VOGU-3710 file (C-alpha; in Angstrom, 3 decimals, decimal comma):
1> xxxxxxxxxx> 30,537/-51,928/-7,062  33,751/-49,846/-7,107  36,216/-50,958/-4,378  37,013/-47,340/-3,466  33,333/-46,794/-2,817  33,817/-48,335/0,669  36,978/-46,536/1,585  36,616/-43,905/4,326  36,383/-40,644/2,406  37,909/-37,682/4,168
11> xxxxxxxxxx> 36,060/-35,236/2,083  33,091/-33,478/3,681  29,568/-34,052/2,296  28,270/-31,183/0,323  25,834/-29,995/3,029  22,149/-29,167/3,075  22,136/-26,363/0,449  18,880/-25,607/-1,292  18,118/-28,262/-3,789  16,270/-26,510/-6,626
21> xxxxxxxxxx> 16,027/-29,761/-8,625  14,472/-31,439/-5,730  11,990/-28,664/-5,217  11,140/-28,719/-8,934  10,541/-32,488/-8,852  8,354/-31,973/-5,731  6,268/-29,404/-7,532  6,016/-31,686/-10,718  4,908/-34,546/-8,342  2,113/-32,216/-7,129
31> xxxxxxxxxx> 1,048/-31,021/-10,609  -2,538/-32,035/-9,958  -2,721/-29,606/-6,974  -1,202/-26,773/-9,035  -3,644/-27,504/-11,846  -6,583/-27,613/-9,472  -5,457/-24,311/-7,822  -5,329/-22,550/-11,291  -8,658/-23,966/-12,191  -10,213/-22,643/-8,977
41> xxxxxxxxxx> -8,620/-19,270/-9,497  -9,909/-19,060/-13,137  -13,433/-19,940/-11,980  -13,266/-17,255/-9,247  -12,057/-14,750/-11,880  -14,915/-15,685/-14,287  -17,455/-15,237/-11,464  -16,010/-11,804/-10,600  -15,944/-10,857/-14,274  -19,603/-11,771/-14,997
51> xxxxxxxxxx> -20,826/-10,204/-11,703  -18,990/-6,877/-12,048  -20,803/-4,077/-13,882  -18,891/-2,463/-16,801  -17,040/0,712/-15,759  -16,957/3,613/-18,296  -15,014/6,792/-18,348  -16,083/10,039/-20,166  -14,691/13,490/-20,078  -15,171/17,153/-21,153
61> xxxxxxxxxx> -12,830/20,148/-21,822  -13,361/23,507/-20,402  -11,347/26,766/-20,753  -10,474/29,174/-17,951  -9,768/32,631/-19,313  -10,036/36,239/-17,942  -12,690/37,455/-20,581  -12,791/41,259/-20,945  -16,255/42,705/-20,999  -16,882/44,016/-24,563
71> xxxxxxxxxx> -18,721/47,069/-23,246  -15,496/48,275/-21,456  -14,040/51,168/-23,413  -11,861/54,257/-22,584  -14,975/56,245/-22,084  -16,670/53,816/-19,649  -16,830/55,653/-16,331  -17,659/52,475/-14,173  -15,302/49,573/-14,341  -15,649/46,262/-12,480
81> xxxxxxxxxx> -13,023/44,012/-14,158  -10,311/43,076/-11,793  -7,825/40,209/-11,499  -6,749/37,959/-14,376  -6,246/34,366/-15,339  -3,233/34,101/-13,079  -4,032/31,705/-10,273  -7,586/31,203/-11,535  -6,869/27,748/-12,984  -5,716/26,419/-9,589
91> xxxxxxxxxx> -8,871/27,891/-7,909  -11,116/26,230/-10,449  -9,357/22,871/-10,052  -9,754/23,168/-6,333  -13,437/24,296/-6,463  -14,537/21,387/-8,599  -13,525/18,999/-5,798  -15,023/20,953/-3,016  -17,979/19,680/-0,937  -20,005/22,842/-1,625
101> xxxxxxxxxx> -19,697/22,698/-5,366  -20,673/18,920/-5,448  -23,530/19,575/-3,109  -25,060/21,977/-5,701  -24,508/19,440/-8,582  -25,961/16,515/-6,672  -28,797/18,475/-5,445  -29,674/19,785/-8,985  -29,495/16,401/-10,501  -31,115/14,590/-7,442
111> xxxxxxxxxx> -28,478/11,848/-7,586  -29,468/10,766/-4,126  -32,361/9,021/-5,736  -31,773/5,940/-7,883  -34,151/4,096/-10,304  -33,364/0,319/-10,187  -34,481/-2,784/-11,876  -33,804/-6,448/-10,759  -30,903/-7,686/-12,706  -29,290/-11,254/-12,995
121> xxxxxxxxxx> -26,816/-10,608/-10,101  -27,916/-7,360/-8,587  -30,333/-4,461/-8,873  -29,153/-2,267/-11,808  -29,429/1,531/-11,957  -31,420/2,441/-15,072  -31,497/6,129/-14,377  -33,600/7,917/-17,122  -34,403/4,719/-18,844  -37,139/4,215/-16,232
131> xxxxxxxxxx> -40,564/4,906/-17,797  -41,648/7,124/-14,927  -40,262/10,006/-12,915  -40,613/10,391/-9,117  -40,996/13,987/-8,045  -39,728/14,118/-4,536  -41,437/16,086/-1,755  -38,353/17,596/-0,284  -40,209/18,802/2,736  -40,958/15,247/3,909
141> xxxxxxxxxx> -38,668/12,336/4,716  -37,656/9,528/2,325  -36,454/6,225/3,592  -32,618/5,666/3,295  -30,932/2,692/1,674  -33,828/0,291/1,378  -35,247/0,032/-2,192  -38,999/0,626/-2,443  -40,793/-1,381/-5,171  -43,012/0,176/-7,838
151> xxxxxxxxxx> -45,149/-2,408/-9,617  -47,203/-1,152/-12,566  -50,723/-2,773/-12,648  -51,717/-0,968/-15,902  -51,019/2,295/-17,654  -52,653/4,297/-14,911  -52,241/2,424/-11,634  -49,215/1,115/-9,727  -48,440/-0,543/-6,511  -45,906/0,602/-3,916
161> xxxxxxxxxx> -44,567/-2,442/-2,097  -41,788/-3,146/0,470  -40,806/-5,608/3,224  -39,769/-4,032/6,474  -37,797/-6,118/9,042  -37,977/-3,527/11,752  -40,437/-0,874/12,797  -37,927/2,001/13,004  -36,295/3,191/9,820  -34,109/6,241/9,120
171> xxxxxxxxxx> -35,317/8,834/6,673  -33,901/12,032/5,257  -35,654/15,366/4,470  -33,728/16,739/1,493  -34,993/20,269/1,790  -32,685/20,816/4,823  -30,856/17,336/4,685  -32,157/16,471/8,150  -32,154/12,770/9,107  -34,639/11,307/11,606
181> xxxxxxxxxx> -36,363/7,918/12,446  -39,985/7,032/11,607  -42,190/4,101/12,371  -43,072/1,857/9,415  -45,374/-1,174/9,150  -43,586/-4,369/10,091  -43,505/-7,058/7,442  -44,812/-6,935/3,856  -46,472/-3,582/2,771  -48,286/-2,688/-0,346
191> xxxxxxxxxx> -50,547/0,100/-1,440  -52,106/1,041/-4,781  -51,926/4,563/-6,293  -52,646/6,296/-9,622  -50,219/8,139/-11,764  -50,161/11,792/-10,554  -51,550/10,972/-7,104  -49,689/12,458/-4,161  -47,890/9,642/-2,298  -47,798/10,447/1,521
201> xxxxxxxxxx> -46,353/7,569/3,488  -44,092/7,572/6,500  -41,251/6,428/4,363  -42,106/7,714/0,927  -43,417/11,182/-0,151  -43,746/12,445/-3,764  -45,563/12,061/-7,083  -44,993/9,524/-9,839  -45,678/10,718/-13,298  -44,956/9,174/-16,751
211> xxxxxxxxxx> -41,526/10,074/-18,326  -41,819/11,742/-21,654  -40,931/9,417/-24,518  -41,268/6,235/-22,417  -44,056/3,657/-22,382  -45,202/1,979/-19,298  -45,594/-1,839/-19,654  -48,036/-3,448/-17,094  -46,681/-6,007/-14,610  -43,279/-4,564/-14,724
221> xxxxxxxxxx> -41,375/-3,884/-11,440  -38,928/-1,037/-10,593  -37,428/0,215/-7,432  -36,611/3,624/-6,080  -33,751/4,012/-3,642  -32,806/7,053/-1,545  -29,272/7,543/-0,343  -27,649/9,676/2,301  -27,049/13,025/0,785  -23,660/13,588/2,362
231> xxxxxxxxxx> -22,402/10,086/1,396  -23,491/10,722/-2,183  -21,765/14,016/-2,321  -18,637/12,522/-0,788  -18,558/9,747/-3,557  -18,925/12,252/-6,329  -16,466/14,629/-4,817  -13,825/11,996/-5,281  -15,120/10,769/-8,603  -14,405/13,812/-10,814
241> xxxxxxxxxx> -10,829/14,058/-11,791  -9,548/17,323/-13,154  -6,111/17,929/-14,850  -4,535/20,428/-17,161  -5,156/19,353/-20,794  -1,528/20,356/-21,613  1,429/21,830/-19,835  0,985/25,485/-18,775  -2,455/25,502/-20,335  -5,651/27,212/-19,234
251> xxxxxxxxxx> -7,658/24,335/-20,747  -8,720/21,741/-18,204  -9,769/18,250/-18,714  -12,579/16,759/-16,604  -13,002/12,914/-16,415  -15,267/10,708/-14,512  -15,751/6,970/-14,289  -18,861/5,049/-13,428  -21,193/2,305/-14,421  -23,843/4,436/-16,121
261> xxxxxxxxxx> -22,736/6,573/-19,048  -25,862/8,818/-19,033  -25,323/9,708/-15,323  -21,671/10,509/-16,031  -22,567/12,777/-18,963  -25,161/14,658/-16,989  -22,932/15,066/-13,942  -19,907/16,434/-15,923  -22,132/18,843/-17,913  -23,903/19,948/-14,695
271> xxxxxxxxxx> -20,530/20,459/-13,023  -19,443/22,749/-15,822  -22,712/24,713/-15,855  -22,901/25,241/-12,175  -19,159/26,096/-11,955  -19,570/28,679/-14,823  -22,648/30,159/-13,127  -20,835/30,372/-9,758  -17,734/32,011/-11,272  -19,933/34,551/-13,114
281> xxxxxxxxxx> -21,772/35,359/-9,859  -18,471/35,997/-8,174  -17,304/38,033/-11,147  -20,343/40,191/-10,997  -20,296/40,582/-7,291  -18,516/44,068/-7,540  -20,901/45,222/-10,188  -23,917/44,021/-8,195  -22,841/45,905/-5,083  -22,280/49,088/-7,240
291> xxxxxxxxxx> -25,784/48,759/-8,816  -27,234/48,378/-5,257  -25,418/51,597/-4,190  -26,571/53,506/-7,195  -30,220/52,261/-6,661  -30,263/53,526/-3,079  -28,866/56,943/-4,132  -31,148/57,138/-6,978  -34,219/56,543/-4,798  -33,111/59,217/-2,381
301> xxxxxxxxxx> -32,570/61,774/-5,365  -35,829/60,798/-6,906  -37,734/61,435/-3,680  -36,030/64,767/-3,321  -36,829/65,693/-6,954  -40,497/64,810/-6,308  -40,623/67,028/-3,310  -39,078/70,025/-5,110  -41,374/69,478/-8,087  -44,425/69,543/-5,870
311> xxxxxxxxxx> -43,070/72,726/-4,116  -42,588/74,396/-7,564  -46,064/73,575/-8,690  -47,553/74,864/-5,390  -45,582/78,073/-5,712  -46,811/78,634/-9,255  -50,484/78,221/-8,158  -50,127/80,843/-5,493  -48,153/83,436/-7,554  -48,599/84,934/-10,993
321> xxxxxxxxxx> -46,276/84,137/-13,754  -43,538/86,660/-14,099  -40,335/87,179/-16,014  -36,757/87,488/-14,708  -34,480/89,810/-16,473  -31,552/88,444/-18,520  -28,847/89,401/-16,113  -30,583/87,565/-13,245  -31,095/84,550/-15,473  -27,456/84,344/-16,174
331> xxxxxxxxxx> -26,589/84,627/-12,485  -29,154/81,845/-11,836  -27,497/79,569/-14,469  -24,102/79,996/-12,911  -25,592/79,182/-9,482  -27,090/76,086/-10,961  -23,692/74,874/-12,276  -22,121/75,606/-8,899  -24,894/73,708/-7,110  -24,297/70,698/-9,425
341> xxxxxxxxxx> -20,620/70,761/-8,702  -21,285/71,089/-5,012  -23,686/68,105/-5,129  -21,218/65,964/-6,999  -18,386/66,818/-4,546  -20,758/66,229/-1,613  -21,623/62,730/-3,093  -17,842/61,982/-3,247  -17,378/63,130/0,336  -20,365/61,066/1,510
351> xxxxxxxxxx> -18,966/57,940/-0,343  -15,613/58,517/1,194  -17,166/58,786/4,726  -19,270/55,682/4,198  -16,237/53,826/2,826  -14,153/54,700/5,764  -16,876/53,609/8,219  -17,338/50,329/6,265  -13,600/49,610/6,282  -13,379/50,251/10,011
361> xxxxxxxxxx> -16,357/48,342/11,116  -16,741/45,357/8,763  -14,610/42,302/8,092  -16,313/41,147/4,794  -15,061/43,548/2,092  -16,920/41,869/-0,806  -19,802/44,415/-0,739  -17,843/47,589/-1,601  -19,321/49,689/-4,317  -17,297/50,998/-7,185
371> xxxxxxxxxx> -15,841/54,563/-6,408  -16,490/55,538/-10,041  -20,172/55,351/-9,333  -19,997/58,738/-7,610  -17,477/60,088/-9,987  -14,243/59,440/-8,000  -11,367/58,989/-10,535  -8,588/59,006/-7,949  -6,280/56,218/-9,247  -5,027/55,149/-5,768
381> xxxxxxxxxx> -8,495/54,847/-4,490  -9,714/52,918/-7,519  -6,703/50,526/-7,343  -6,953/49,959/-3,499  -10,702/49,271/-3,703  -10,242/46,850/-6,585  -7,403/44,984/-4,707  -9,282/44,754/-1,501  -12,350/43,431/-3,218  -10,399/40,905/-5,127
391> xxxxxxxxxx> -8,567/39,708/-1,996  -11,885/39,470/-0,070  -13,455/37,334/-2,772  -10,393/35,147/-2,931  -10,560/34,659/0,830  -14,303/33,795/0,639  -13,548/31,183/-2,076  -10,768/29,702/0,048  -13,184/29,104/3,055  -14,929/26,253/0,992
401> xxxxxxxxxx> -11,669/24,461/0,412  -9,404/25,183/3,311  -9,763/24,889/7,097  -9,824/28,106/9,115  -6,431/28,797/10,678  -4,509/27,845/7,563  -1,488/30,002/6,783  -3,163/31,044/3,504  -5,754/32,878/5,425  -3,117/34,763/7,402
411> xxxxxxxxxx> -1,386/35,750/4,274  -4,584/37,042/2,686  -5,588/38,917/5,809  -2,092/40,516/5,922  -2,462/41,748/2,344  -6,045/43,084/2,963  -4,953/44,933/6,056  -1,940/46,438/4,334  -4,113/47,630/1,316  -6,795/48,874/3,723
421> xxxxxxxxxx> -4,293/51,120/5,585  -3,071/52,544/2,380  -6,735/53,244/1,269  -7,623/54,961/4,503  -4,719/57,259/4,211  -5,737/58,019/0,636  -9,280/58,662/1,797  -8,035/61,216/4,401  -6,024/63,082/1,748  -8,846/62,995/-0,875
431> xxxxxxxxxx> -11,382/64,149/1,598  -9,168/67,175/2,550  -8,885/68,019/-1,175  -12,624/67,804/-1,639  -13,279/69,887/1,364  -11,091/72,701/0,006  -12,844/72,592/-3,315  -16,332/72,594/-1,597  -15,240/75,787/0,398  -14,353/77,483/-2,897
441> xxxxxxxxxx> -17,695/76,527/-4,375  -19,615/77,670/-1,376  -17,893/81,154/-1,579  -18,850/81,497/-5,168  -22,467/80,541/-4,377  -22,574/83,099/-1,531  -21,410/85,759/-3,909  -24,044/85,076/-6,439  -26,776/84,690/-3,906  -25,891/88,187/-2,619
451> xxxxxxxxxx> -26,484/89,619/-6,074  -29,811/87,796/-6,308  -30,984/89,159/-2,981  -31,773/92,554/-4,692  -34,694/90,926/-6,519  -38,184/90,899/-5,147  -38,987/88,267/-2,551  -41,245/86,339/-4,940  -38,622/86,132/-7,681  -35,967/85,117/-5,134
461> xxxxxxxxxx> -38,264/82,261/-3,861  -38,923/81,219/-7,391  -35,244/81,043/-8,285  -34,508/79,238/-4,988  -37,038/76,534/-5,789  -35,911/76,402/-9,461  -32,226/75,921/-8,297  -33,258/72,956/-6,029  -35,333/71,483/-8,787  -32,404/71,784/-11,256
471> xxxxxxxxxx> -29,999/70,214/-8,754  -32,257/67,218/-8,083  -32,963/66,787/-11,777  -29,212/66,969/-12,660  -28,336/64,470/-9,888  -31,135/62,114/-10,932  -29,940/62,205/-14,517  -26,409/61,498/-13,518  -27,392/58,498/-11,317  -29,795/57,197/-13,900
481> xxxxxxxxxx> -27,011/57,215/-16,531  -24,643/55,512/-14,154  -27,288/52,927/-13,271  -27,941/52,174/-16,989  -24,304/51,985/-17,674  -23,704/49,593/-14,698  -26,671/47,409/-15,731  -25,371/47,111/-19,340  -21,924/46,270/-18,157  -23,211/43,584/-15,868
491> xxxxxxxxxx> -25,533/42,052/-18,401  -22,758/41,910/-20,934  -20,303/40,277/-18,534  -19,336/36,751/-19,455  -18,052/33,903/-17,304  -14,325/33,075/-17,402  -15,336/29,453/-17,887  -16,311/28,204/-21,302  -17,044/24,784/-22,545  -14,770/23,502/-25,316
501> xxxxxxxxxx> -15,977/20,044/-25,531  -18,955/18,948/-23,511  -19,359/15,429/-22,148  -21,215/13,111/-24,552  -21,707/9,381/-24,835  -20,300/8,528/-28,292  -20,235/4,702/-27,686  -17,113/4,663/-25,390  -16,166/1,080/-24,643  -15,826/0,088/-20,979
511> xxxxxxxxxx> -12,527/0,592/-19,208  -13,273/-2,050/-16,620  -13,379/-4,435/-15,236  -10,217/-5,580/-16,942  -11,279/-9,066/-17,621  -8,007/-10,135/-19,263  -6,119/-8,769/-16,282  -8,336/-10,551/-13,921  -7,733/-13,857/-15,743  -3,958/-13,187/-15,844
521> xxxxxxxxxx> -4,009/-12,469/-12,128  -5,947/-15,586/-11,577  -3,421/-17,615/-13,439  -0,517/-16,060/-11,430  -2,265/-16,460/-8,119  -3,539/-19,909/-9,024  0,070/-21,040/-10,041  2,154/-19,085/-7,472  -0,061/-19,840/-4,451  0,400/-23,662/-4,415
531> xxxxxxxxxx> 4,001/-23,132/-5,551  4,714/-20,894/-2,595  2,972/-23,422/-0,208  5,072/-26,188/-1,765  8,092/-24,138/-1,329  7,327/-23,407/2,308  6,654/-27,118/2,938  9,807/-27,977/1,096  11,819/-25,675/3,307  10,164/-26,923/6,392
541> xxxxxxxxxx> 10,464/-30,553/5,419  13,656/-31,991/6,935  12,980/-35,591/5,928  14,942/-37,509/3,307  13,038/-38,273/0,038  15,555/-39,707/-2,266  18,980/-41,255/-2,857  20,421/-38,093/-4,258  19,632/-36,282/-0,916  21,627/-39,067/0,993
551> xxxxxxxxxx> 24,432/-38,680/-1,403  24,404/-34,960/-0,810  24,434/-35,168/2,975  26,840/-38,089/3,495  29,822/-39,792/1,916  28,703/-43,126/3,246  27,778/-45,394/0,223  24,319/-46,694/-0,456  24,094/-50,414/-0,482  20,662/-51,047/-1,750
561> xxxxxxxxxx> 17,034/-50,069/-2,014  14,010/-51,653/-0,461  10,644/-50,736/-1,772  7,244/-50,531/-0,134  5,132/-53,557/0,262  1,996/-54,282/2,253  2,051/-57,656/3,943  0,694/-59,273/7,153  4,228/-59,819/8,671  7,848/-59,205/8,200
571> xxxxxxxxxx> 8,610/-62,638/6,569  8,266/-61,260/2,964  11,360/-62,962/1,616  10,333/-66,326/2,993  6,687/-66,211/2,076  6,856/-64,085/-1,060  10,192/-65,170/-2,560  9,381/-63,940/-5,986  8,292/-60,391/-4,903  10,315/-57,327/-5,708
581> xxxxxxxxxx> 11,254/-56,920/-2,044  12,720/-60,301/-1,839  14,844/-59,550/-4,905  15,998/-56,225/-3,278  17,284/-58,174/-0,159  19,097/-60,629/-2,514  20,741/-57,649/-4,255  21,882/-56,370/-0,750  23,170/-59,765/0,015  25,275/-59,718/-3,240
591> xxxxxxxxxx> 26,681/-56,339/-2,306  27,620/-57,524/1,193  29,596/-60,386/-0,315  31,822/-57,682/-1,926  32,328/-55,934/1,438  33,201/-59,184/3,159  35,795/-60,017/0,492  37,205/-56,634/0,636  37,610/-56,821/4,384  39,187/-60,345/4,070
601> xxxxxxxxxx> 36,592/-61,868/6,315  36,330/-65,689/6,044  33,162/-67,372/4,972  32,638/-68,710/8,552  31,216/-66,520/11,207  30,520/-63,300/9,360  28,542/-60,641/11,358  26,145/-58,066/9,981  24,955/-55,271/12,266  21,740/-53,499/11,335
611> xxxxxxxxxx> 20,866/-50,248/12,959  19,053/-46,948/12,264  18,591/-43,450/13,685  15,375/-43,896/15,392  12,567/-46,431/15,700  10,255/-47,039/12,783  12,716/-46,912/9,993  12,542/-50,754/9,189  15,552/-51,963/11,101  13,837/-55,124/12,478
621> xxxxxxxxxx> 12,177/-55,736/9,090  15,535/-55,603/7,373  17,227/-57,823/9,931  14,581/-60,580/9,717  14,619/-60,561/5,915  18,491/-60,350/5,623  18,689/-63,348/7,957  16,139/-65,084/5,888  17,747/-64,416/2,593  21,034/-65,877/3,845
631> xxxxxxxxxx> 19,356/-68,880/5,365  17,514/-69,592/2,185  20,901/-69,491/0,287  22,092/-72,393/2,386  23,975/-70,265/4,903  23,622/-71,339/8,509  22,299/-68,186/9,898  21,333/-66,855/13,470  19,367/-63,683/14,056  20,369/-62,062/17,333
641> xxxxxxxxxx> 17,954/-59,620/18,993  20,084/-57,054/20,713  17,497/-54,297/20,976  17,283/-54,951/24,671  15,086/-51,918/25,372  12,305/-52,696/22,793  12,348/-56,267/21,594  10,461/-57,147/18,468  11,813/-60,032/16,352  10,161/-62,943/18,274
651> xxxxxxxxxx> 6,695/-62,199/17,191  7,046/-63,204/13,600  8,475/-66,729/14,463  5,727/-67,597/16,979  8,119/-67,751/19,999  8,138/-66,066/23,318  10,451/-63,551/24,635  10,685/-65,077/28,137  14,276/-66,010/27,604  16,964/-64,568/25,365
661> xxxxxxxxxx> 20,180/-62,706/25,143  19,650/-60,993/28,563  19,299/-64,390/30,344  22,505/-65,502/28,794  24,449/-62,440/29,549  23,505/-62,447/33,243  24,503/-66,213/33,188  20,898/-67,376/34,112  20,648/-69,522/30,967  23,012/-71,348/28,541
671> xxxxxxxxxx> 23,246/-70,652/24,893  21,133/-73,633/24,000  18,458/-72,576/26,385  18,041/-69,152/24,767  18,498/-70,207/21,121  15,420/-71,251/19,183  15,140/-72,980/15,806  12,614/-71,390/13,420  10,484/-72,915/10,815  12,836/-71,469/8,229
681> xxxxxxxxxx> 15,574/-73,909/7,264  19,120/-72,847/8,372  17,666/-69,980/10,498  17,993/-69,825/14,287  17,028/-66,931/16,536  17,972/-65,632/19,922  15,411/-63,091/21,171  16,458/-60,318/23,477  14,532/-61,557/26,484  13,200/-59,616/29,401
691> xxxxxxxxxx> 14,003/-55,925/29,412  16,967/-55,458/31,825  17,707/-52,299/33,907  21,281/-51,947/32,553  21,232/-52,876/28,824  24,311/-50,872/27,926  26,403/-52,640/30,612  25,206/-56,116/29,551  26,152/-55,459/25,853  29,744/-54,258/27,062
701> xxxxxxxxxx> 30,281/-57,322/29,161  32,678/-60,155/28,497  29,739/-62,462/28,279  28,796/-60,639/25,062  32,138/-61,138/23,634  31,923/-64,808/24,553  28,528/-65,153/22,900  29,719/-63,727/19,568  32,798/-65,944/19,682  30,691/-68,994/20,134
711> xxxxxxxxxx> 28,305/-68,088/17,307  31,142/-67,346/15,018  32,330/-70,946/15,321  28,926/-72,310/14,733  27,137/-70,110/12,162  28,145/-68,644/8,829  26,053/-65,451/9,187  25,276/-63,693/12,427  22,738/-60,819/12,043  22,737/-58,354/14,916
721> xxxxxxxxxx> 19,404/-56,433/15,367  20,602/-53,466/17,368  18,929/-50,402/19,038  18,590/-47,166/17,064  21,997/-45,398/16,906  20,332/-41,983/17,270  18,495/-42,772/20,523  21,119/-44,839/22,547  24,768/-45,707/22,364  24,199/-49,457/22,481
731> xxxxxxxxxx> 24,738/-49,833/18,746  28,265/-48,261/19,013  29,168/-50,802/21,662  28,175/-53,522/19,282  29,902/-52,081/16,339  33,154/-53,760/17,394  31,563/-57,085/16,618  30,332/-56,225/13,193  32,119/-57,206/10,038  29,675/-55,045/7,995
741> xxxxxxxxxx> 27,059/-52,629/9,184  23,739/-51,438/7,631  22,207/-48,107/8,548  18,593/-48,035/7,630  17,213/-44,771/5,998  13,495/-44,710/5,538  12,567/-42,290/2,763  9,916/-39,731/3,712  10,547/-40,378/7,405  14,293/-40,250/8,347
751> xxxxxxxxxx> 15,379/-36,668/9,257  18,233/-35,149/7,353  19,792/-34,154/10,636  20,207/-37,882/11,744  22,749/-38,415/8,942  24,989/-35,839/10,641  25,329/-38,148/13,709  26,324/-41,146/11,548  28,668/-38,991/9,614  30,453/-37,942/12,742
761> xxxxxxxxxx> 30,774/-41,560/13,946  31,955/-42,626/10,599  34,499/-39,920/10,289  35,749/-40,591/13,816  36,136/-44,285/12,997  33,618/-45,393/15,671  31,645/-47,320/13,017  33,356/-49,022/10,056  32,324/-50,853/6,898  28,825/-49,092/7,226
771> xxxxxxxxxx> 26,525/-48,583/4,389  23,047/-47,185/3,823  19,913/-49,126/2,849  17,077/-47,015/1,717  13,765/-48,215/2,892  10,326/-47,360/1,394  11,855/-46,498/-1,813  9,546/-45,393/-4,769  10,751/-45,204/-8,323  9,203/-42,257/-10,342
781> xxxxxxxxxx> 9,908/-41,410/-13,935  9,780/-37,661/-13,180  11,896/-38,001/-10,043  15,654/-38,405/-10,046  16,004/-39,684/-6,533  17,385/-43,140/-6,196  18,983/-43,644/-9,554  21,920/-46,042/-9,831  21,128/-48,245/-6,798  19,305/-51,416/-6,670
791> xxxxxxxxxx> 16,701/-52,232/-9,208  14,417/-49,216/-8,595  11,291/-51,259/-7,869  8,406/-49,116/-7,066  6,402/-51,676/-5,276  7,066/-53,225/-1,904  6,591/-53,116/1,840  4,511/-50,339/3,349  1,447/-48,880/1,699  -0,714/-50,406/-0,931
801> xxxxxxxxxx> -0,623/-53,728/-2,852  0,874/-53,513/-6,292  1,635/-57,140/-7,081  3,124/-60,314/-5,549  5,556/-61,628/-8,081  8,878/-60,606/-9,539  7,329/-60,622/-12,953  4,007/-58,692/-13,469  1,349/-60,019/-15,725  2,056/-58,599/-19,114
811> xxxxxxxxxx> -1,528/-58,937/-20,159  -3,138/-55,812/-18,850  -6,018/-53,893/-20,148  -5,579/-50,653/-21,888  -7,386/-48,767/-19,123  -4,938/-50,212/-16,423  -1,921/-49,179/-18,524  -3,393/-45,651/-18,967  -3,923/-45,364/-15,171  -0,403/-46,585/-14,509
821> xxxxx> 0,923/-44,034/-17,024  -1,027/-41,185/-15,191  0,515/-42,333/-11,856  3,995/-42,316/-13,217  3,633/-38,737/-14,557
//
């Protein structure tokens, strides 16, 4: 050893910084745990992958445009088109995810009913692949959640079976979506029916018929399962994803993921169809209201025309046919034109009065008829009615997507009220204008009627009836034309939503589960979970595991290494002199020779103090075997038991502890009376004796000095087995008698913090010539701990038996060599 190694080094130890290399070796030492964890994680990932159903994603493209009706021309008197594509895309995107829209789709497809077959891991939804169709009686309840079995006995008969664990079950009536409880037969249930028979059970109601293109195979089993309508709607409401196909585009992309591609295709296409139908109904709402208004007016004019025609026929029967002169005929024609004009203006006035009443008494403005239906061409009125109707429909649509009280409703109501006030003012002005015009017409009619009053009474009556009939006929023809025009316009109207690319199964591969990702996640979890646990354990582990940790925490040199060995007592050196442990103590003895020579201590009366931080670190074991190894070398040796609080050394030498150092120190016995000769040549022992009440005071007494002085004159080596330094101060009192000191460090046991205590004592000079001996040392080829000291034997005192001789038997089987190789890695 280097002489400077035992000089007191003034430099500080490196401290307990994180030892990454130590952590790495710790992980490598537990590679089997890491490998096991990865294996378990991969098995779990495999079980997840094989049990999960494949997930597919399909999509469709739709276009949202403000399509102009092809029948709208400059000559069209009735117009219904209002609004445009602006804002419509956002409304459509919102409508698709509304509860109302998805209720219509789910109800039309009856997706609250599932057709199932028993699969390897679960019941699988076969949808239309089932060879039968169950037609639900929506007026009766269907059991929720529990699958009901359908077993086909032959091509005509089937058996309905189920197993009920309770008498009360929840059912739902899909006509009104009402849920209630019914009583079902407890236990196993089965009943046979024929295809086409009406099934009327407390929990199942409907008719089973063969599905076209499918063949029923006898003895096959299927299941039908009914689900809560609201829950199904909620799941599909979140399933359909809608996004613009490109930036600032009116083309929308609809996508949906699920486990059954056929169901995805049908749902996406039904969504588009119902959405298109709904939007067309909203678009035609204005036209529909106008047609209703014209129909009601047409019915009234038709009744009036019929009455006038009957009156004319009755008059002709009662009176002879006569001719009216040309002048009177011309006057009559002018009167007829004036009457038509008056009727037209009166219709406008009636419409305006009705419109004003409607605006002042109603809150739903979606049912306003078109002003052009009665010939009103006033631009302000047409514009205001169109805007109010558009805003009212927009508000109605918003009610399905937004909660009442939202600021959007307030904004729409403000716009409607503002436009309504403008319209009411316009109505008043227009009504005044029409009233003036009607007065002018009435004056002209009165003038011509005065001229006709000169005719005979029969002719006057005839012309009067004829005028009424002509007026009714003219009004009827006008309304009939407008009714036809409105019907044509409505019939030719097209939806603003058109399908560009419908949903279709073209062999799309599954998008999930991502099996590769699952395996990668399993690898990561399987690797990092044990690594994290090892890291936590490593951080929380404050014990010393190797010589490099000792070097890192202290400047005190390491004198030697003692391996682990399982033996019946502490006399390993004496009884197993060829063992690796015995060789370790011989190596320590050689190193101590260097220390003694460095200190200039004579060969006579050398003292060796052995201590530790706490009990259980091998201090007594080391004391006995160091004394033995000196005695066997021919040195007259005495082992002094100075651990007065917890005496131990006497048991291995078959002596009692009735007398010992304590008896000598209190002057109760002489040295010869407390000294015992052991069966080991050249080795004597003085046990500690009875436990005293004041051990520290006894060890500090002059008697203790006298005892050491006497022993120095008689013995070559005096081994002092002292109390643990970390528990009591007795060892510090005895350090003054020690020519060399050994501090025992038991690997995997001694706490790192204990070295701080000995470092402080060493730096303060309270202990001198002290060295570490590492006990329970294990040499590992993948571990760097303990290099450079001792022989690195991996076998010794402690746990397990690995051999009893210094030289192992070279003749080993290949299997044993392979097992030892595995242990080393």
